[in-house]
LOVEX-804899 format. One line per field, with one value per residue (C-alpha): residue number from 0; residue in three letters; x, y, z. Coordinates in steps of 0.2 Angstrom, whole numbers, plus 5000, padded with zeros to 4 digits. Each point is the difference from the previous one (the first is absolute). Example, Ala and Ser with C-alpha at 12.3 -4.5 7.8 and 13.67 -1.06 7.14 Angstrom:
seq 0,1 $
type ALA,SER $
x 5062,5006 $
y 4978,5017 $
z 5039,4997 $
This chain:
seq 0,1,2,3,4,5,6,7,8,9,10,11,12,13,14,15,16,17,18,19,20,21,22,23,24,25,26,27,28,29,30,31,32,33,34,35,36,37,38,39,40,41,42,43,44,45,46,47,48,49,50,51,52,53,54,55,56,57,58,59,60,61,62,63,64,65,66,67,68,69,70,71,72,73,74,75,76,77,78,79,80,81,82,83,84,85,86,87,88,89,90,91,92,93,94,95,96,97,98,99,100,101,102,103,104,105,106,107,108,109,110,111,112,113,114,115,116,117,118,119,120,121,122,123,124,125,126,127,128,129,130,131,132,133,134,135,136,137,138,139,140,141,142,143,144,145,146,147,148,149,150,151,152,153,154,155,156,157,158,159,160,161,162,163,164,165,166,167,168,169,170,171,172,173,174,175,176,177,178,179,180,181,182,183,184,185,186,187,188,189,190,191,192,193,194,195,196,197,198,199,200,201,202,203,204,205,206,207,208,209,210,211,212,213,214,215,216,217,218,219,220,221,222,223,224,225,226,227,228,229,230,231,232,233,234,235,236,237,238,239,240,241,242,243,244,245,246,247,248,249,250,251,252,253,254,255,256,257,258,259,260,261,262,263,264,265,266,267,268,269,270,271,272,273,274,275,276,277,278,279,280,281,282,283,284,285,286,287,288,289,290,291,292,293,294,295,296,297,298,299,300,301,302,303,304,305,306,307,308,309,310,311,312,313,314,315,316,317,318,319,320,321,322,323,324,325,326,327,328,329,330,331,332,333,334,335,336,337,338,339,340,341,342,343,344,345,346,347,348,349,350,351,352,353,354,355,356,357,358,359,360,361,362,363,364,365,366,367,368,369,370,371,372,373,374,375,376,377,378,379,380,381,382,383,384,385,386,387,388,389,390,391,392,393,394,395,396,397,398,399,400,401,402,403,404,405,406,407,408,409,410,411,412,413,414,415,416,417,418,419,420,421,422,423,424,425,426,427,428,429,430,431,432,433,434,435,436,437,438,439,440,441,442,443,444,445,446,447,448,449,450,451,452,453,454,455,456,457,458,459,460,461,462,463,464,465,466,467,468,469,470,471,472,473,474,475,476,477,478,479,480,481,482,483,484,485,486,487,488,489,490,491,492,493,494,495,496,497,498,499,500,501,502,503,504,505,506,507,508,509,510,511,512,513,514,515,516,517,518,519,520,521,522,523,524,525,526,527,528,529,530,531,532,533,534,535,536,537,538,539,540,541,542,543,544,545,546,547,548,549,550,551,552,553,554,555,556,557,558,559,560,561,562,563,564,565,566,567,568,569,570,571 $
type MET,ARG,GLN,PRO,ASP,PRO,ASP,ALA,THR,VAL,ILE,LEU,PRO,ILE,VAL,PRO,GLU,ALA,ASP,PRO,ASP,ALA,THR,GLN,LEU,LEU,ALA,VAL,VAL,PRO,ALA,GLU,ALA,PRO,GLN,PRO,ALA,ARG,SER,GLY,ALA,PRO,ALA,ALA,GLU,GLU,LYS,SER,ILE,GLY,ARG,SER,SER,ALA,GLY,MET,ALA,LEU,GLY,SER,LEU,VAL,SER,ARG,GLY,THR,GLY,PHE,LEU,ARG,THR,LEU,LEU,VAL,THR,ALA,ALA,LEU,GLY,SER,ALA,VAL,GLY,ASP,ALA,TYR,THR,ASN,ALA,THR,LEU,PHE,PRO,GLY,MET,VAL,TYR,GLU,LEU,LEU,LEU,GLY,GLY,VAL,LEU,SER,SER,VAL,LEU,VAL,PRO,LEU,LEU,VAL,ARG,ALA,ARG,ASP,SER,ASP,ASP,ASP,ARG,GLY,GLU,LYS,TYR,THR,GLN,ARG,LEU,LEU,THR,ALA,ALA,VAL,LEU,PHE,LEU,GLY,LEU,ALA,THR,LEU,LEU,ALA,VAL,ALA,ALA,ALA,PRO,LEU,LEU,ALA,ARG,ILE,VAL,ALA,ASN,GLY,ALA,GLN,LEU,ASP,LEU,THR,THR,THR,TRP,ALA,TYR,MET,VAL,LEU,PRO,THR,ILE,PHE,PHE,TYR,GLY,LEU,ALA,ALA,LEU,PHE,ALA,ALA,VAL,LEU,ASN,THR,ARG,GLY,HIS,PHE,ALA,ALA,PRO,MET,TRP,ALA,PRO,ILE,LEU,ASN,ASN,LEU,VAL,LEU,CYS,GLY,ALA,ALA,GLY,LEU,VAL,LEU,VAL,MET,THR,THR,ALA,LYS,PRO,THR,LEU,ALA,ASP,THR,PRO,THR,GLY,THR,VAL,TRP,ILE,ILE,GLY,LEU,GLY,THR,ALA,SER,GLY,ILE,VAL,LEU,GLN,ALA,VAL,SER,LEU,ILE,PRO,ALA,LEU,ARG,LYS,VAL,GLY,PHE,ARG,TRP,ALA,TRP,ARG,PHE,ASP,PHE,ARG,ALA,LEU,ARG,LEU,ARG,GLU,ILE,ALA,ARG,LEU,GLY,GLY,TRP,MET,VAL,CYS,TYR,VAL,ALA,VAL,SER,GLN,VAL,ALA,VAL,PHE,ALA,ILE,ALA,LYS,LEU,ALA,SER,TYR,ALA,SER,ASP,LYS,HIS,GLU,PRO,GLY,ILE,LEU,ILE,TYR,ASN,ASN,VAL,TYR,LEU,LEU,MET,MET,MET,ALA,HIS,GLY,ILE,VAL,ALA,VAL,SER,ILE,LEU,THR,ALA,LEU,MET,PRO,ARG,LEU,SER,ALA,ALA,ALA,ALA,ALA,GLY,ARG,ASN,HIS,GLU,VAL,VAL,ASP,TYR,LEU,ALA,LYS,GLY,THR,ARG,LEU,VAL,VAL,VAL,LEU,LEU,ALA,PRO,ILE,SER,VAL,ILE,TYR,MET,VAL,LEU,ASN,VAL,PRO,ILE,GLY,VAL,THR,LEU,PHE,LYS,ALA,GLY,ASN,PHE,GLU,GLN,ALA,ASP,ALA,LEU,SER,THR,GLY,ILE,VAL,THR,ALA,ALA,ALA,ALA,PHE,ALA,LEU,ILE,PRO,PHE,ALA,VAL,SER,GLN,LEU,GLN,THR,PHE,ALA,PHE,TYR,SER,LEU,PRO,ASP,THR,ARG,THR,PRO,ALA,LEU,ILE,ASN,ILE,PRO,VAL,VAL,ALA,VAL,ARG,ILE,GLY,VAL,ASP,VAL,LEU,TRP,TRP,LEU,LEU,PHE,SER,LEU,SER,SER,LEU,ALA,ALA,GLY,LEU,MET,PHE,GLY,ASN,ALA,LEU,SER,PHE,LEU,ALA,ALA,VAL,GLY,LEU,SER,GLY,LEU,LEU,LEU,ARG,ARG,ARG,LEU,GLY,PRO,LEU,GLY,LEU,ARG,ALA,ILE,GLY,ILE,THR,VAL,ALA,LYS,VAL,ALA,GLY,ALA,ALA,LEU,VAL,ALA,THR,ALA,ALA,GLY,TYR,ALA,VAL,THR,LEU,PRO,PHE,ASP,PRO,GLU,THR,GLY,GLY,LYS,VAL,TYR,ASN,ALA,LEU,VAL,LEU,VAL,LEU,GLY,SER,ALA,VAL,ILE,GLY,LEU,VAL,TYR,LEU,GLY,VAL,ALA,HIS,LEU,LEU,ARG,ILE,ALA,GLU,VAL,THR,GLU,ALA,ILE,GLY,MET,VAL,LYS,ARG,LYS,LEU,GLY,ARG $
x 5038,4986,4985,4989,4987,4984,4992,5013,4993,5008,4992,5005,5001,4985,4996,4988,4989,5005,5002,5004,5006,5010,5009,5004,5011,5012,4999,5018,5000,4985,4987,4998,4984,4986,4998,4983,4991,5003,4988,5008,4998,4985,4994,4991,5016,5008,4987,5002,5016,4998,4986,5013,5012,4988,4997,5018,5004,4983,5008,5017,4993,4989,5014,5013,4988,4994,5019,5005,4984,5007,5018,4992,4988,5015,5009,4989,4994,5019,5010,5018,5008,4989,4997,5018,5000,4986,5007,5017,4990,4991,5014,5005,4983,5003,5017,4992,4986,5013,5011,4985,4991,5015,5011,4995,4981,4996,5017,5000,4986,4986,5008,5003,4982,4992,5014,4988,4987,5002,5009,4993,4986,4992,5003,5015,4987,5013,5014,4992,4996,5017,5006,4988,5003,5020,4996,4988,5015,5011,4991,4995,5018,5006,4987,5003,5019,4994,4989,5014,5012,4988,5013,5016,4989,4996,5016,5007,4990,4993,5010,5000,4980,4993,5006,4987,4985,5009,5002,4982,4993,5011,4993,4983,5004,5015,4987,4993,5013,4991,4986,5008,5008,4984,4991,5014,4999,4980,5001,5013,4989,4986,5009,5003,4984,4995,4991,5006,4987,5002,5018,4999,4986,5005,5013,4987,4992,5017,5000,4984,5002,5016,4991,4987,5014,5007,4984,4995,5016,4999,4981,5006,5017,4998,5018,5014,5009,5021,5010,5003,4980,4992,4983,4998,4983,5009,5014,4988,4987,5014,5009,4985,4994,5013,5002,4981,5000,5014,4991,4983,5009,5006,4982,4991,5009,4995,4981,5007,5012,4984,4991,5015,4999,5015,4999,5015,5006,5017,5013,5019,5008,5011,5009,4988,5001,5018,5007,5017,4993,4990,5018,5008,4988,4995,5018,5003,4986,5000,5017,4994,4986,5011,5014,4986,4995,5017,4997,4983,5010,5013,4987,4989,5016,5004,4982,4998,5017,4989,4985,5010,5002,4982,5004,4993,5001,4994,4984,4999,5014,4990,4982,5010,5007,4981,4998,5012,4995,4983,5005,5011,4987,4986,5011,5016,4992,4988,5012,5010,4983,4999,5018,5004,4991,5008,5016,4999,4993,5014,5014,4994,4998,5019,4993,5014,4997,4982,5003,5014,4983,4988,5013,5006,4982,4994,5014,4995,4982,5005,5011,4986,4985,5010,5009,4986,4996,5015,5001,4984,5009,5014,4992,4983,5009,4992,4982,5001,5006,4987,4987,5001,5007,4996,4987,4997,5016,5010,5005,5003,5019,5001,4991,5012,5014,4989,5002,5018,5001,4989,5011,5012,4991,4997,5017,4999,4983,5007,5015,4990,4988,5013,5010,4985,4998,5017,4996,4987,5009,5012,4985,4994,5016,4997,5014,4999,5018,5007,4986,5004,5018,4997,4992,5013,5011,4984,4996,5018,4997,4983,5009,5013,4994,4988,5013,5010,4984,4997,5020,5001,4984,4987,4987,4986,5004,5003,4984,5001,5018,4994,4990,5014,5010,4987,5002,5017,4998,4987,5012,5014,4987,4994,5018,5007,4984,5001,5020,4995,4985,5012,5012,4985,4988,5012,4997,4984,4996,5006,5002,4981,4999,5011,4991,4983,5009,5005,4985,4990,5013,4997,4982,5002,5013,4985,4987,5010,5002,4981,4996,5012,4992,4981,5003,5012,4985,4995,5007,4998,5010,4988,4984,4988,4992,4989,5012,5014,4987,4994,5020,5002,4986,5005,5018,4999,4986,5013,5016,4989,4994,5019,5008,4986,5001,5021,5002,4987,5009,5018,4990,5003,4993,4990,4991,4995,4994,4992,4990,4996,4994,4988,4993,4996,4988,4993,4996,4990 $
y 5028,4998,5014,5001,4987,5004,4985,4989,4996,4988,4983,4987,4984,4989,4983,5003,4987,4984,4999,4983,5004,5016,4991,4987,5013,5002,4982,4995,4990,4989,5012,4994,4991,5012,5002,5001,5017,5006,5007,5016,5002,4992,4998,5016,5009,4991,5005,5019,4998,4994,5016,5011,4994,5003,5017,5005,4992,5011,5015,5000,4995,5016,5012,4996,5005,5014,5004,4997,5012,5013,5000,5000,5015,5010,4998,5005,5015,5006,4995,4994,5016,5004,4983,4999,5014,4993,4983,5005,5008,4984,4990,5008,4993,4984,4997,5002,4989,4986,5003,4996,4989,4990,5000,5001,4997,4985,4992,5005,5009,4989,4983,5012,5006,4982,4995,5013,4994,4983,5002,5015,5000,5013,4993,5013,5015,5010,4994,5007,5015,5004,4995,5012,5014,4999,4998,5016,5011,4993,5001,5019,5003,4993,5009,5017,4997,4995,5015,5012,4992,4999,5010,4993,4982,5008,5005,4981,4992,5013,5015,5013,5004,4986,5008,5013,4988,4985,5011,5007,4982,4996,5012,4992,4981,4999,5000,4984,4991,5002,4992,4987,4994,4999,4992,4986,4998,5000,4986,4990,5001,4995,4986,4994,4999,4990,5014,5001,5008,5018,5001,4992,5011,5017,5003,4999,5016,5009,4994,5007,5016,5003,4993,5012,5015,4996,4998,5018,5006,4993,5006,5018,5001,5003,5004,4988,5006,5004,5001,5020,5002,4985,5009,5004,4990,4983,5002,5003,4985,4988,5004,4999,4986,4991,5005,4998,4982,4995,5007,4991,4985,5003,5006,4986,4987,5007,4994,4983,5004,5002,4986,4988,5006,5011,5017,5015,5005,5009,4991,5006,4987,4994,4989,4986,5002,4989,5014,4990,4984,5011,5008,4984,4989,5015,5008,4989,5001,5020,4998,4990,5012,5015,4995,4997,5017,5007,4993,5009,5016,4997,4995,5014,5014,4990,5002,5016,5005,4991,5011,5015,4995,4996,4983,4984,5002,4993,5001,4986,4991,4999,4995,4984,4995,5001,4989,4988,5001,4992,4987,4994,5003,4991,4984,5000,5005,4989,4986,5008,5000,4981,4997,5011,4988,4985,5009,5005,4984,4989,5012,5001,4980,5001,4990,5010,4989,5004,5018,4996,4991,5013,5014,4992,4995,5018,5006,4989,5005,5021,4997,4989,5010,5020,4994,5002,5017,5007,4996,5009,5014,5000,4996,5011,5014,5013,4993,5000,5017,5010,4987,5002,5018,5010,5012,5018,5010,4983,5002,4988,5003,4998,4982,4996,5003,4989,4987,5000,5000,4985,4989,5004,4994,4983,4996,5003,4994,4982,5004,5011,4987,4986,5013,5001,4984,4994,5014,4993,4986,5008,5006,4983,4993,5015,5011,5020,5004,4990,5009,5016,4999,4992,5014,5012,4995,4997,5018,5005,4989,5010,5017,4997,4994,5016,5012,4991,5001,5018,5004,4989,5001,5014,5006,4993,4981,5006,4993,4984,5000,5002,4984,4991,5005,4991,4983,4999,5003,4988,4988,5003,4999,4981,4996,5005,4993,4984,4999,5002,4990,4983,5005,4999,4986,4989,4997,5010,4990,5012,4986,4997,5019,5001,4989,5008,5017,4994,4993,5015,5011,4990,4999,5020,5002,4992,5010,5017,4996,4995,5017,5009,4991,5005,5018,5002,5005,5013,5018,5004,5016,5009,4991,5006,4992,4987,4997,4995,4992,4986,4999,4996,4988,4991,5001,4994,4985,4995,5001,4990,4985,4998,4999,4989,4989,4999,4998,4985,4992,5004,4990,5016,4991,5015,5005,4980,5002,5016,4994,4984,5011,5010,4984,4992,5017,5001,4982,5004 $
z 4992,5011,4999,5014,4997,5010,4993,5011,5016,5015,5001,5013,4990,4999,4990,4986,4996,4993,4982,4994,4983,5007,5012,4989,4992,5016,5007,4997,5017,5009,5009,5017,5005,5005,5018,5007,5006,5016,5013,4998,4981,4995,4981,5002,5003,4985,4990,5006,4996,4983,4997,5007,4987,4986,5005,5000,4984,4994,5008,4994,4983,5000,5009,4988,4985,5007,5005,4982,4993,5012,4993,4982,5004,5008,4986,4988,5011,5002,4984,5002,5006,5013,5005,5003,5012,5009,5001,5007,5014,5005,5001,5019,5009,4991,5009,5015,4997,4995,5015,5011,4987,4993,5014,5018,4999,4992,5006,5019,5006,4995,5007,5015,4999,5000,5015,5010,4994,5004,5016,5009,5012,4990,4983,4996,5003,5010,4989,4982,5010,5005,4982,4991,5013,4996,4980,5003,5008,4986,4986,5006,5001,4984,4989,5009,4996,4982,4998,5003,4989,4986,4989,5005,4997,4982,4997,5003,4986,4987,4992,4988,4992,5012,5016,5005,4996,5008,5017,4998,4999,5013,5014,4996,4999,5014,5013,4996,5007,5016,4994,4988,5018,5008,4987,5000,5020,5000,4987,5010,5017,4989,4993,5018,5004,4986,4990,4982,4990,5004,4997,4983,4994,5008,4987,4988,5006,4997,4983,4997,5007,4988,4987,5003,5002,4982,4993,5005,4993,4983,4998,5005,4992,4980,4997,5005,5017,4999,5012,4997,4999,5012,5006,5018,4999,4994,5013,5015,4992,4999,5014,5013,4992,5003,5017,5004,4992,5013,5014,4996,4999,5018,5010,4988,5012,5016,5002,4996,5015,5011,4991,5008,5014,5001,5009,4999,5016,5004,5008,5000,5010,4986,5010,4999,4979,5001,4988,5001,4994,4986,4995,5000,4990,4988,4996,4986,4993,5002,4992,4984,4997,5003,4989,4986,5003,4995,4982,5000,5003,4987,4985,5005,5000,4983,4992,5003,4990,4986,5003,5000,4981,4997,4998,5009,5020,5017,4995,4984,5011,5016,4989,4991,5018,5005,4985,5004,5018,4994,4991,5013,5013,4991,4997,5011,5015,4998,5001,5015,5009,4996,5004,5016,5013,4992,5001,5017,5006,4993,5005,5019,5000,4994,4983,4989,4985,4999,5002,4984,4992,5000,4996,4984,4995,5004,4989,4985,5003,5000,4983,4991,5005,4996,4985,4989,5008,4998,4981,5000,5008,4985,4985,5005,5010,4986,5000,5020,5002,4987,5007,5018,5003,4986,5005,5003,5004,4998,4980,4986,5002,5020,4996,4988,5013,5013,4988,4998,5020,5000,4988,5012,5015,4990,5007,5018,5002,5004,5009,5012,5004,5000,5015,5009,5002,5006,5012,5008,5001,5012,5010,5002,5008,5007,4996,4997,5001,4982,4990,5007,4996,4983,4995,5005,4984,4989,5003,4996,4983,4997,5002,4991,4985,5001,5002,4985,4989,5004,4994,4985,4992,4995,5013,4987,5006,5019,5007,4990,5007,5018,4998,4990,5016,5011,4990,5002,5019,5003,4989,5012,5015,4992,4999,5019,5007,4992,5005,5018,4999,4994,5015,5011,4994,4987,4984,4992,4987,4985,4989,4998,5001,4986,4989,5002,4998,4983,4995,5004,4989,4987,5001,5003,4985,4988,5008,4997,4982,4998,5008,4991,4983,5003,5005,4984,4987,5016,5004,5016,5004,4988,5006,5013,5016,4992,4985,5013,5012,4986,4996,5019,5002,4983,5003,5019,4994,4988,5013,5013,4989,4991,5018,5007,4986,4997,5018,5001,4986,5010,5014,5012,5016,5007,4984,4997,5018,4997,4984,5009,5016,4987,4991,5017,5006,4982,5003,5015 $
């Protein structure tokens, strides 16, 4: 389940500065000989691209850090039950954002903006103005309808004691649908004009505003808010803080638009937008995202039943999902970013064997690098829950419940990353239809497992069951995608992947045993934050070192290459 991610921005692919060690891990086929710099791309421009890459990397790191801090502060300010109502209210703007950013915008509108920039006499100025005019009208209408339907939308995901508070917050945050869309479109316009800094740093302003609002609530309130008695000030500060942060994120991009020479003008000749082409190209992406949002509704509704009985609900589930996405973002997204240009170039040239090689290498890297993180999630789930999340009105019992869901996330992390890699392989071919069709049975599996868990097991374990449903659905996605990719590309190198997975499993089992052994004398469930932080550091160090040692002994190529890379860097 994806939540609105204000840290996400639409970024056109750029090539970072070369690192001979970093590229070595992905160099499964000989690289083409370097070409001399063209007159239109002098060395100064290449350095500028390198600086942009470095700036975006730093901005992404700060954005993720402040985003996680925002989550921690909101969790501490609201506690579990009230936090569930707030999380449910913020689902809907995120869904619209996903449809724009995850569907049409990145796959369709950005390429059309680039085409207009390169082919039109005015470098796409009028086309962009038409697009923004249409977007403002569409987003305005969608926002008005959503606000009018706030009580109905709240009832879809919430019930019982949550309903009134969810509805109140929904009225406050639903208007942000308009500004979420504008922020995404402004970022796309800036990216197509070579400006990357503002879209990367703007979400940080959003994060800081909500951090300030949550911090103010923590300072002002003395008692833990409840669904029956949440202070009016808390409701307004958090609600308006959420809304104003997103407004600021969008408005802060306007000076950058002026800097790159873009000027706003209303243009209503929409035929020139090639709307049929947009619908044709973006239809399958919208289908993919829309089907995923069905699972969001189902998960939120099921979690609300647990919240009604004072059991772990959507807030705890969502926090752990964010924690899993952070690991995925740091490790797997880096691999995807490095692989995507190679996959696309090989697919465009019809070199399917190279596509297979890169896909196999990326799969092995993802498994090797994420395995120790999965072990840490499983073994040290309680220290993670208490160290990261116990604060303010989010109490020890809530943190322990978070730990249980974190243990379930250990089984979802690697399947999710591999399924994403396979999806990107389809996109490189290019093919958006197949991933959209695959997503239908995958979401059906997810919802089916979630409903069965809700029917068969106690509500106290439902949040963990929802995460386990994710794991099984991601495994289904890996199986279906692998089958269809094999039909499309031929053998996928499963023997080499299987050998690596077997070795990684052996190293992970030994690291798991070592982690349990070293933490056995401790009692994290009764310890506080400092105690659990020390257990977390000790256990993580042991798990990491044992995993690396055993992986090296088993001659896992990716580990030995990485160790060699570190030795060479230290040698320099």
